N, C-alpha and C positions, 0 to 999 in steps of 0.2 A: 504494500500500500504506500502511495506517495508520501502521505503525512509521516508515516513511520520512518521512511528512508531519510526524509529531511530532518526529522528529529534525531536520528542516529548521526547524521553529519554534524549537526549542531552539538550533540553530546561529545563527539570526538574533538571538535574545535574548542568548545568551552564546557568541560565536564562540571564546572562549578555552577552552571545554570540549570534550573528546572524548567524545561521548555514548555511544560504543560501549564505553568502558572505565570511565567514571565511575560510581561507586556512592556511596551514602550522601550524596547531594546536600544533603539537609536535615539529617541527623544531624551532618554535619561542618561545616555552615554555609556550604557552597559557594554555595547559593542563599540570598539574603537575602529579606526580606519583599517588597521591590519586585519582585525576580525572580519570586517566587511569584505575586504579583498579576498581573504581566504575562503569565506563562505561562498561568494559569487563564483570563484574558481571551482570549488567543489561541486556546486550546483550545476555549473556549465558542463563539467566533465561527467558527473553522475547521470545527467538526464539528456546529454547531447543537445544542449540549447545554447543560445548566446544572449546573456543578460547584458543589456547596453547600459552605458553611463546614465542615460535618461531614466532608467529604472531604479537607480540608486537613490531612492527617496524613502523617508521614514515609513510612509504608509505601506510600502512593499516589504519592509524588513523588520517592522516593530514586533511582530508576533509570529509564531509558528504558522498560524492559519494564513497570515498575509504572505508568507513565503510559499506556502502551498499554492495559493492563488496565482502568485507570480510565475511559478514553474508551470502550472497548468496553462496559463495564458501563452507562454512561450512554446509549449509543446504543441498547442493548436496552431500557432503562427508558423513554426518551422516545418 
């Protein structure tokens, strides 16, 4: 399941976070720029998509559900 795969990627990148309860990951500065670059790279590789710079906005990365929606959108486009 897509959500579980993204959750697993996040748990590898940031094992200190509980992705089921974390919100506002970008807005609160929980994820720094290195985390974001690493996350996007992992998502691109894992799902054979290309997340563009324009997609790197808080509403796409603040929560696990937002990340799922971002990946789903790119899977439909690509």
